[in-house]
N, C-alpha and C positions, 0 to 999 in steps of 0.2 A: 384505443388500450387494447390488446387482446382477452382472450374470456379465459379464466384459467377451468383446463380439461374437469378436473374432478370437481368442482362447484357448478360448472356449466351439468355434468354427468347427474348430479346428485337434484338440480336443480329440474330435470326430465323426469327422473323417478320418482319424485312429489308429483309433478301435476298427472303422470301416469295414475300413481295411488289415490289423489282427489277426483280421476274421472270412474274408475274403478269402487272408489266409496260412492260417488254418487249414481252410480248404476249396477249398485249388489244384489241387486233382483234378476237383473239379469244374465250378469254373470254365473246365479245361481243355479238359473234353468240351462246355463249352457254346462254346469260343473255336472248334471249327472250323465248324455250326452258324450261328453269328451271322458267320461271317468270308465262308463260300455268300452268305448273307444281302445282304452287304454290295456282292460282286462280281457276281452277277446278280440281283439288285433296288436296288441302288441305282443301282450306277455307270452301267447303262445307261440309268436318269432319265437321263443327262446328253444323250441322244439326242433327250430330248422338243426341243429347241431348234429340230431339224427343222420342226417345226408352224408356225414361227413364220419361216420360210426357206424364199428359193426357190432348191430343193438341185442343186447343179452337182457329178457328180461328178468331174470335172476340178479344181476350188475347193476340193471338199472341204466337211462340215458345218459349220465356222467361216471355211470364206472365201468361203462361197456368201454370197448377199445377201441382207438383210431382205427382210422379206416384211409384217411387220406381220399380222394379223387376215384378212389377204386369204385364205387357202388355209379356216381356218372359214366363212368367207362364200361361199364357192366350194361351201361345203358343203351350207351352209343355203339357198344359192339355186337349187341341183341338182334336177334334175326328181326320182330319186332319194330325194332328202332326205325326204318325205312316205312314199313306202314301206318303203324301211326301218325308219323308225322304227318305223311302224307293226305290218307287220309283227313286230320286233325286241318289242314291247311284245304284241304281240295274244300274240305266242306264251310269252311270258317268268311274264304274269301268268297264264294259262291255264295254261301250268306250273306255277306256285306255287299257287297256288288247286286243287289235284288233285295232286302230288305232295305236296307241306305236310301236308295233315291225314292221308292216308289208310297213312305208316308209324305214326302216334300210333294209330290206331285196330286196326292189324294188331298192334302191340305191345301195347294195352289187351287184346285178345281172345285172342293166343296166350299172356298170362301168368295168363288166367283157366283153362285149360285145364290137366284136373286128370292127363291123361296123361301123364309125361315125354317116354316114347318118341316119342310121335306131336309132342309139340312139337319135342323133336329133331328130328324128321324135315322137318319140315315147315319150320322156320327153316330149315336145309340146303338144302331144294327148292326156298326163295324164296333164300338169299342168293346161291345158284349162277352165277342171271344173269349177277348185277353183272360177273365176271371174263370176260366177254363181249368181245372188244376191237370197235371203233366199226364198223368196217370189215364183221365177219362178224358183229356186228346189223345192218347195216342190210343185208347179202347176205340174210340169215334173211328180211327185211321184204321184199323185194323175191321170194325162193321163195317165200314164204307168202301172198302179195297178187295175184303174178301173175296177173292177168288170165286167161290163157289155159290154161299147166300147174301153177301153185301151187294149194296148196288153197282155197283162196277162190274161184278160178276154176272147180276140179272142180267143188264142191259147187254152185257157183252153175248149171252145164251139170244136173249130176246130175236138181237137184228142179226148174230151171227150163227145161230142154231149151234154152236159149239160149245165146251167150256172154256174158260176165259185161261189166260195165260193165271200163273200165280206170281204176280209184279211183285207181293211183298216177301218174296226168296231172292228176287234179283237182286243181287248183289252192285250191280250198277248204277240200278233205280234208288238204291236206298237216301241219295243226296240228294232229289228231285221231292222225294216225300216229304224229307224232313225240309228243307227250305221252304218249298212252298206253301204247308201246314203251318209253317212258321209263319206265313209271312202273311196268311190266311186271320191268325188267332192275333197278331202283334201291328197290324197296321193302324187299327183306327184307336189304340192307346198311343203309339206311338206318333201319330198324328198332332197329339194331342200342344204338343211346346209349340210344334209350326204353328198351330190354327190362335195359340195367343201369340205367338208373336206378330202373327199376322193381321191380330185386331189392334196391335198396337197402331198402327198404321193411319197417320195422319188423312183421314178424309179429303181435305182440300187438296191432297196432291192430285189425286182420282178428277178432283174437278176440276181442274185447273188441264186436267192431260185430255179430259173430256171435252173443254172449250175449245185446247189444241190441236182435235180430231182423228185423237189419239184412240186407235181399238181396242177391245176389251183384252186381247191380246198382248197388243202395245202396251199394255197398262202393265199386267202382270209382269211382262218380261223385265220393266225398267223400274215399276214401282215395288211389284210383291215378293218379286225375288230379291233385289238387292237386300231387301227389309228381313231377309230370314238367313241372306249368308250367314252373317256372325254367330246363327244361333245354330244351321247345320255343319258347319267348322266346329263350333267346341263339341257338337256328337259325333262329328266323324271321329276327330281325336281320340274320345271316350269307343268308341265301337274298335280302332282299329288298336287300344290301348288293349279291348276285352276279344282280342281275333285268336287267343288259344285256348279262350276259355267257354269252348262249344257246349251247349244244353246238356250236359254230364245225363240226370235223369231222364232225357224221353232217348235218348241214343241206346243209353243201355234197354229204355222199355222195349227199344222198336228192335231192338235185336235180335240175331237167330245163328243157329250154327250156320247157313246159308249164303248170309251176307254179312260176317267175321270179320271177313279180308276184306269188306269194304264202309265198315262202323265203326273200328276197333280203334278210341283215338285217346289221346294222352290221358283224360280226365279218365274214361272206364277202365284203362288200362291200368293206372294207378289205384283204383278201387283194387280190381281183381288182383293185384300183386300184394296190395296188402291187407286188403281182408278178405277175398272171395276166393284164395285160392287154396290150395291143400295146404302147402310148406308158406307162410305171411313172409315177408320180408317186410320189414319198417321200413330197416333204412334204406333201401333202394327205394320204394313208392316217394318219401320222404324226397330221394335227393329228385326223382321226376317230378315231383310235384314241384321243388325248388326252380329246376331248370327250364317248367311250363311260365314260373310268376315272373323270371328275370327274363325271359324271354318278350312275353308282353311288357314291362316295365319297361327297355331296349325301345321298343314299336314306338310306348307310349310318348317316348322324350323323341323319338324322331319325329312322330305326326306332328308332335305339338309342335314343334322347333319350325320345319314346312309349313303350317298350317301361319306361324306370326309371321314368314318370311311373306306368304304370299296373300295372305289379305289383312292382316296387325291382329289377329283375334286367335287365342290360347288360352288353355286352363290356366299356367301359371308361367 
């Protein structure tokens, strides 16, 4: 006899209600982060309407006249558009190509070490730089790479007897300084999730491989790497979905008039258009930020689809 869909639905709702009541403490704890997400993530999305308006502070957000896609057109036709897009993609892809595999390699090498004390010391030393604030980090970069009084300038003068070139003003070197200083700061922290995945590998697999005569490299290749591959896939999907979000604070602090054509990215341009310029344009900055978010969303969907096709792992 066929089930009545309405009765079946009511029965399912009762079961769900009973499960919620039986675990009401967990749902009560979940309520706070859900409220935070709604208030600070979803409610502000209503401000995206500014991207399609010609904002007037006197009229307010909803009272300002509609501009359609004029703000997007203004950005796309701006002479800054190719510059900020090129810089954003160059720095993002460079950072992804370098900072994604290095923590994986570091975690594999650290896991292969025999001395537990050395492993703990190395992990701590590489982990600590992550907690240095962005302002302090940029200050360290300026102090170390100063061409007159910094470590770089002093060593250059010592060995050559000449004044060192000012590499902080060389626009073409900006991306290298940004990316590799980021690698130094984040490698230890980024490797934690891979170290955790490797710690869950069944040691009997290594023992069986050793009995069969497998070398340490072969065990790393056929046991350790496959063990962290699903984790690496998820992290890669998240990294690709964030590819347009280059570190705004660090880039802004490292900028100067001489490297601006190489360091101006979407996020710093949004800040300058919306807040720092003489004539603020909230509508244009909102449109640029929305364009940035849409590109990230599309890349996230594509990366997740590709990851699921290749190895069956994805974030949704």
